[in-house]
N, C-alpha and C positions, 0 to 999 in steps of 0.2 A: 735512291731507296733511303728510307728513312731508317736513322740510327736506332739500333734495338739493344736492348742490356746483353745479351747472347749473339750477337752479332754485329762484328765491327764492321764498319762498312768504309770501303777507299774508293777514291775515282780511278787512281789508276795503282797497279801495283808489279812488281817483277813476275810473281808467281804467287798464289794464295797461300799454296802449302810450305813455301819455304816460310811466309809469316807464320800459319798455323806452328808449323817445327818449330820457329824460334820462340813463338809463346808458350809451347808446350815445355820445352826445355828448361823454361823460365818459371815452371810452375802453373800453367794456366788449365784451370778445371775443367774435367770433362762436359764435353758439350760448347764452350767456348767455340767460336767460328769466325771466320774472316770473309767477305765479301768483297768483290771488285767489280767493278763497271768494264774495266778493260786490265788485261795482262800484257805486259813485254816480252816477258819470257817464261809464259806457259810451257808445260809440258807434260807429256804423255808417258806410258808406259815404256820401259828401255831408253828413257830419254829423250824421246820423240818431240821435235817442237807440236805446242799445240795451240793454232789459230786463235787468236782472242780478241776478235773484233769488238768494239761499244754496241750494246744492244743486246747481247747473249748475257748469260750469269755464270760467275765463276768463285765457287764458293770451297772452304775448306772448314772443316770441322776437328778439333782435336777430341779425340777419344781415349779412354782411360776404360779399358773392359776389365782390368784387373784379370788377366788369367796368364798363363804362363807364357813365353816370347815364342814357343815351338809350336802355340797353339794360333798365332796370331794370323798366320797365311790364310786363314777361315775369314778374316774380317773384310775382304772385299766382296766375297760372294755375298756376306750379310748385307753390305752397304749396297751392292748392286740391288738386292731384292727392296732395300729402304727406297731407293732412288727411283724403283720402277713403280712403287706402291704413291709415291708422293704424286709421281708424273700422271698415273691413274686418274687420281682422285681428282687432277685437275680436266682432266675430259680427253687424256692423250690416249687414243685408240691402239690396238693392238702393239703393245709396248712389250719386247720379249730382251730376256739377257743372252748378250754374246760373248760366249766365253772368251777371253776370262773377266773382261773388264769394260765393256761397252753396255749402250741400251740399244737398241732398234725399235723405231716405232715404222709400223707398214713396211718392213724390211730395208729400212734406212736408218742411218746411223743419225742419234739424236742428242747422244750423252755418251761421257768419256769417264771412267773414274779411275781414281789412281791413290792407292793408297801407301802410304810409308811409317816404317816403325823407327824409333829412335829413343832414348833415354833422356832422363832429365835431369837436372843437376843432382835429386837425391837417389840416381840410378833406377828409379822407376820406369819400368818400359811403357810408352804410350803408342799413339798413330796419330799420322793426320790422313784426314779422307778427303781428297779433292774432285770435285764434280764440275764438270763443264757441261752446261745445256745451251743448244741451242734454242734462244726464244725468239728472235728477229730473223735471225741470217744462219745460212748453212753455208760452211765452205763448199766451193765451187768444185767438181771432178772429183771428190769423194764418196759419192754416194749417198750422202747425208740429207736431213729433213731437217725442220725448226717447227717449233710448237706454231707460229706464226701460219706455216703451211697447213697446219694439221686442225686449223681453225679455232685453235686454244689461245684467248685471252685472257693474260695472266700479269700483274704488276712483280717488278723483279723482288719487292720483298716478299710478298705473298710467298711466292715460288721459294725464296730463300728460307723464310720461316717454316714451311713444310717439308722442305729435303732436311734441314737441320734435324726438325722434331722427329721425323719418321727413323733419321740415321741411328738418331740419340736412341728411340725405343727399341728399332732393331737391334742395337749393338747390346744394350741392357739385358733383354731376352734370351739372346745367343748365350751372352758371357753366365747368366747365369744358370743355364743349360750344360754349358763346355765345362762348369765347375763341378757338376756331378756327374760327368763320363769318368771312365778308366782309361787307362792311357792309350791303351789300342785303339781305342775310338780316334776316328779321323777329326780335326776341326770344323767338316763340313756338315759332321751328323746330325746336329740340332736342326739343320735347315736344308738339308739335301731333299727331300721330297718337293718341298715348296720351290726350291732351287730350279729342279729338273721341272716342274708343271711349267714353268715360265721361261726355259730356254731355247734358244732359236735351234734350227737344225736337227732337233734331237730327232734319230732315227732315218736322218737322211745322209746321203753320201757329201764327203767334205773332202779337202784337201789338209794337210797337216804342212806350214811352211814354218822353214827354220828363218831366227832372228835375221839371216841374211835375205830371206824369200825366197829361197831354196824349196822345192816340194821335197818332203821326206817321206810320204807315204800319202794315199787315197784311200778312203774305207768308210763304213758306215758308223756315223757317232753313235755309238750304243748307251753311253751314260757320261757322268762325269763322277769320279769317287770321291770317298769321304777325306781324301787328303787333297780336292781340286784337280786331280788329272783327268784330262780331255781321253777317254778309252775308246779307240777305235776299232771295230772290227774290220781285218782287211783280207784279203785270198790268202795271204801267208801267217796269217794267225793274229791274236788280239796286241794290239800297239796301244799304250800309256803315254802322254803326255803329260809333263807339268808345263805354266805358264810362262817358265822362262825357257823352255825348250822349243816352244811352238805356238803357234797362233793359227786359226782356223779359218778357212773360204769355202761358201759352198760351190760345188760342182755345179758347172752350165749347164 
């Protein structure tokens, strides 16, 4: 990958998110990104290891939406929409959002997103949005796919630039809308309709799994609410789960 002013490119790194967080704490500007050809300590949600072979893209972007810390929980959905738009623009078809933080292409995982918040030396809150995209390789045994399998040909620099641009655009638009909301409005309010329009398994039967992998309940995925919770309609009433409480899987 060729170096770009807004994207610092590394051959190998432990975690691009760790690099972005370090830069953000030192005062890096909104939109500065770190890309790597390979990660040795990549991670996903809940600290899960992220397989990071060479040939795929690992990108983290420093985001400074200038909203209250209580609103930052909406940023993962915003970044998911931005990443979806970037991949779709490159020709990846049938891309959907998998609550809370993955992208599916033709029903298989093609990308994961991890948003982490921190404070810089001035006490200002910022976030690092990390995205891993399967470009040439898909991890085996995980029901994943890659852009090459979809027939999408793209260079890593073009993909990195496209992702960074869409993330920043989405973040800026969301932040401007958030600042106009009243306190009772949830952080997903400005993007909720768009998010639901691209959500996998909406209206279908799913199982909610605990962080340990235990089944919490099954039900119909009715919606994602303005606070980012998955709302399931079950035979015993409505249940709502935060991303920290559960993940979803479709029922076979």
